[in-house]
C-alpha positions as CSV (number, residue, x, y, z in Angstrom):
1,X,0.0,0.0,0.0
2,X,2.8,2.4,0.8
3,X,4.4,1.9,-2.6
4,X,1.1,2.5,-4.3
5,X,0.7,5.8,-2.3
6,X,4.2,6.9,-3.3
7,X,3.4,6.1,-7.0
8,X,0.2,8.2,-6.7
9,X,2.2,11.2,-5.3
10,X,4.8,10.7,-8.1
11,X,2.1,10.7,-10.8
12,X,0.5,13.9,-9.3
13,X,3.9,15.6,-9.1
14,X,4.8,15.0,-12.8
15,X,1.2,15.6,-14.0
16,X,1.2,18.9,-12.1
17,X,4.6,19.9,-13.4
18,X,3.4,19.1,-17.0
19,X,0.3,21.3,-16.6
20,X,2.5,24.1,-15.1
21,X,4.8,23.9,-18.2
22,X,1.8,24.1,-20.5
23,X,0.5,27.0,-18.5
24,X,3.7,29.0,-19.5
25,X,2.4,29.1,-23.1
26,X,-1.4,28.8,-22.7
27,X,-3.2,31.9,-21.3
28,X,-5.8,31.0,-18.7
29,X,-3.9,28.0,-17.4
30,X,-1.9,29.0,-14.4
31,X,1.8,28.0,-13.9
32,X,2.6,28.8,-10.3
33,X,-0.1,26.8,-8.5
34,X,0.7,23.7,-10.6
35,X,4.5,24.1,-9.8
36,X,3.7,24.4,-6.1
37,X,1.4,21.4,-6.2
38,X,4.2,19.5,-8.0
39,X,6.7,20.4,-5.3
40,X,4.2,19.3,-2.6
41,X,3.5,16.0,-4.3
42,X,7.2,15.4,-5.2
43,X,8.2,15.8,-1.5
44,X,6.0,12.7,-0.9
45,X,6.7,10.7,-4.1
46,X,9.9,11.7,-5.8
47,X,13.0,12.9,-3.9
48,X,14.8,13.4,-7.1
49,X,12.1,15.7,-8.6
50,X,11.7,17.5,-5.3
51,X,15.4,18.3,-5.2
52,X,15.4,19.4,-8.8
53,X,12.5,21.7,-8.3
54,X,14.1,23.3,-5.2
55,X,17.4,23.8,-7.0
56,X,15.7,25.1,-10.2
57,X,16.8,28.7,-11.1
58,X,13.2,30.0,-11.6
59,X,11.0,27.7,-9.6
60,X,13.3,27.1,-6.6
61,X,13.0,30.5,-4.9
62,X,9.3,30.6,-5.4
63,X,8.8,27.2,-3.9
64,X,11.1,27.9,-0.9
65,X,9.2,31.2,-0.2
66,X,5.9,29.4,-0.3
67,X,7.1,26.5,1.9
68,X,8.7,28.8,4.4
69,X,6.3,31.7,4.6
70,X,3.3,31.0,2.4
71,X,4.6,34.0,0.5
72,X,4.4,35.1,-3.1
73,X,6.7,37.8,-4.6
74,X,5.2,41.0,-5.8
75,X,6.5,40.3,-9.3
76,X,4.8,36.9,-9.4
77,X,1.6,38.5,-8.2
78,X,1.7,41.2,-10.9
79,X,2.4,38.6,-13.6
80,X,-0.4,36.3,-12.4
81,X,-2.9,39.1,-12.2
82,X,-1.8,40.5,-15.6
83,X,-2.2,37.1,-17.2
84,X,-5.6,36.5,-15.6
85,X,-6.7,40.0,-17.0
86,X,-5.4,39.1,-20.4
87,X,-7.2,35.7,-20.3
88,X,-10.5,37.4,-19.2
89,X,-10.3,39.8,-22.1
90,X,-9.5,37.0,-24.5
91,X,-12.5,35.0,-23.2
92,X,-14.8,38.0,-23.6
93,X,-13.6,38.6,-27.2
94,X,-13.4,35.0,-28.4
95,X,-16.4,33.2,-26.7
96,X,-19.5,33.1,-28.9
97,X,-21.7,34.1,-25.9
98,X,-20.0,36.6,-23.6
99,X,-22.0,35.4,-20.6
100,X,-20.2,32.0,-20.9
101,X,-16.9,33.8,-19.9
102,X,-18.4,35.0,-16.6
103,X,-17.7,32.0,-14.5
104,X,-14.1,31.9,-15.5
105,X,-13.7,35.7,-14.9
106,X,-15.3,35.4,-11.5
107,X,-13.0,32.5,-10.5
108,X,-9.9,34.5,-11.8
109,X,-11.0,37.5,-9.8
110,X,-11.4,35.5,-6.6
111,X,-8.0,33.8,-7.1
112,X,-6.4,37.2,-8.0
113,X,-7.8,38.7,-4.8
114,X,-6.6,35.8,-2.7
115,X,-3.2,35.9,-4.3
116,X,-2.8,39.6,-3.8
117,X,-3.5,39.2,-0.1
118,X,-0.7,36.6,0.4
119,X,2.3,37.9,2.2
120,X,5.5,38.8,0.3
121,X,8.8,37.0,1.1
122,X,11.0,38.7,3.7
123,X,13.8,40.9,2.2
124,X,17.1,39.1,1.9
125,X,19.7,40.3,4.4
């Protein structure tokens, strides 16, 4: 049973990382939450992936800030909110019925508000 649980965490870690990678290029699909989920799952299912994520040039600092302080940098907040805004505009412009975009826009507004209220990492000394 323990090995099966570890395989499940491993699968979740790699699937989340894959979705995060796709989110880099696809507006509307977030990157940061999937990378954080991948790190969380990798800590339970893949020591190698977890170590790689923590050592990664771009992902590592973000993951360490989240794990240590539940914090998100101001730059990451700005980028996330900007991408959600762009996604909302694209949804309004491209959906055949604009009302269909409303649930997605509401969810992005809630997530953006929650994200903006997260603390920022402490300044490096």
